[in-house]
N, C-alpha and C positions, 0 to 999 in steps of 0.2 A: 795310290792317288789314282783318280780316271782321267781317261782322254776328255769327256763331256760329248761322245758320240752316243746318237740312240742307236739302242739295240735296232737291229736289225730283224724285218718281220715281214715273209714271204708270202704272197698270196697266190693262189694254186685255181685257174679257173678249170674246171673238169667239163668245159663244151666250147662247141667252136663261138669265139665271141667275135662277133661282126668289128670290120675294119673301123669304121666308123665310132663304134662305141669303144673299140680300143681306146683312139685318139681321143675320146673324150674324159674314158677314167684317167687316161696317162697325163692332159691337160688339169685337170681338176685333184687330182693327186700327188700333183710331182712338189708341193711344198712341203710333204710328209717325208723330214729325215729318215732313212733308213728302209723306205718301203719299197720292197721288189715285186712287182708284177708280173705274173708266170703265165703265158697263152702256149699249151702246150701247139708245137707245130702239128703233131698227129693229134689225132683225136679217138682214141682207143683206150682201153683199160689196161695196157700193159704201159703206157707212155703216162698214162696218169699214175700209177701205183710207183715207175720210178721217179717220178717227180714229186710225189704228195710226201717223199719222206724229209725234205728240208721245208716242209711247207707249216706254217705257224697257223692260217686261212683258209679254206676252202669256201669255192662262191660255185654253185651249180646245185642241178637236180638230182637227186633219187643216188647217191652215194652207195658202192658197194661194202661189202663186209670185209673182202679183201682190203680195198684201199683205207678202210678204217685201220685194219690192223698192220699196215704198212705206215699209217701217217703218228709216228713218235711224238712229235713235237705239235700236232693239234689243240689250240687250244678254240678256236672259233668257227662254225660253219653256219654259211651266209646262204639262204636256200631263195634266189630271185623273186618267187612269186610267192603270193599269200599264203596258199594251203599247205599246212605240214604236219595236218594228221596223220599222215602216213609214214611220218617219220618220229614223231611224237615217243614211239615205245623204245627207241634204240637210244634217242638220245636221252631219254629218263636215265637210261642205265649209261648211258656213257656220262653223263654228268655227274652222277654218282661217285665213278670209277677213277674217270680222269678231270673230271673240273670243265669238261666240254659242254662250251654254250651254242644253244642253235637258235638264229634270229630270222624271220623273214620279211621280204620287203612287201612294199605298199604300191610299186607303180601302178599296177591295176586299177586301182580303187575308181581314177576316174571314168574308167571304161564301164565296171563293174556298176558302177551308181547311173551312167547313162543306159546301161543295160535294161537296169530295175524301172527304169522310170519307163522306158520303152515297151516293157512286158507289161507293165501297169496300164501305158495308152492301149495296146495292142487288146488288151483285156475290155478295158471301159469301151472300145469304140469297136470291138466286134472286129477286129482288123480281121484274124482268121476265115471268121465265116462270110465275112465279104469276099474275101479271096477266092475261098472255096466255092462261091456264086459264080462268081466271073469265071472261072476256069472250066465251070460248068457250063456256062453261057447264060447266067439269071444276072440279074442288075437293078438295083431299087426295088425289093422285094417287097418294102413296107411292113414287115412284118414286126410283129413285138421280139420277137428270137432275134431281129439285128441290128435293134435300137440300140444309139449308144448311150451309155448311161454315162450323167454330167458328174464330173470331179466338183463342179462348184458345191460348197460346204458342207463336203466330205470330212470328216476326220479321219486321217493319216498318223497311223499308231508306227515309231522308228524304234525299234528294240536293236539299243545299239547306237553309239551316235560317235564312232572311231572313224579311221580313214574315208570306208565307203558310205554309209550313211549320212556321214557329215554335209558330204557331195551331193547327195540324193537327196536329203536336207533343204540345200541351197537350189538344186535343181526344180525342186517342186515347189520353190517360195512365189513363184508367178503367177501359181492358180489358187484360187479361192477354196482354200483350203484350211482346217484348224491342222496343227500337229501337235501330238502329243508324243513324246520322249521318255523313254524308260532306259537307264543306264545304269553303273554301278555308282557312283558317287556325283557329286554335282558341288561347284566351286561359284563362290559368290561374283563372281567379277565373270562367269562364262558367257561368249557374246555369242548369240543366236541369228542367222538371217530373219527370224521371224517372231514373234511372239509364241511361248509353249508354255504346254500345261508340263509341268516335270512330276516322275516317278523313279524309283526307287525298284530292286530286284522283290524286296517284302510285298511290294502291291503290284504285282505281277496282272493276277486277277482284276482287282479293279481298274488296271490299264488297259486290258482287253476288251474291257466291258466298254468302255467308253470310245473304241474306236471302230470306225467302218472297214481299213483298209492297213494292214499288216506289211510290214517289209523288217524282215530279219536279216541283220549283218553285223554277227557276232562272231569271234572265235571258237572254235570247238575246244572247250574245257571243260573240265570235271565237274564245273559249276552250270553250263550251258548245254551239254549233253541230256538230252529231253526233255527240255526245258518247256517245248510247245508239245503237248500230248492230244490224245483224245478231250482228256475234261477241259483242257484252255482251249480248243478250238470249238 
């Protein structure tokens, strides 16, 4: 006969979590029975190794080999950022040996999409060239090299349409541009902020031939590594 209690799950944070974030996590996860969040008072490897022995989940960046060796109960590692390419070789091994799963976060997606749009506008409006001119005491040189490139009627290609490029799409929808999107698969009921021309990976070259501007936001996998090379450019 069981007691009906939920099994205990301990989550260890291997970074200095700000007080405000601790309060947020504590309040939003309080409804989960048996969940204990561990915020070490000392932020060094020795303390992390001491506490990780009881941890089921680790949250943090760049865990050490020594930490993994001590993490006898570990089943999940959460990388708060999106980029995990530096962790993939190790976690492929850990998954095969101990069924430890790696997941990443997408909290940076809004800022990354905003930055993509900022870089595009810096390019089309020659912001760097104008800035350098101002630093040199030049203003309104009126030469062809400093002339802005209009976005109107340009054909924007979004390679990938996940957490980042879905926001990039929304941000750029205010401009008079056409969108082509290449993604792994499509659902009939998918809603988009604009009309789009749809492509799948087997149509990569047709997709590239159609567009003027390419914005890439896909995870680094065996399928995407080397996807854009000299021939595609």
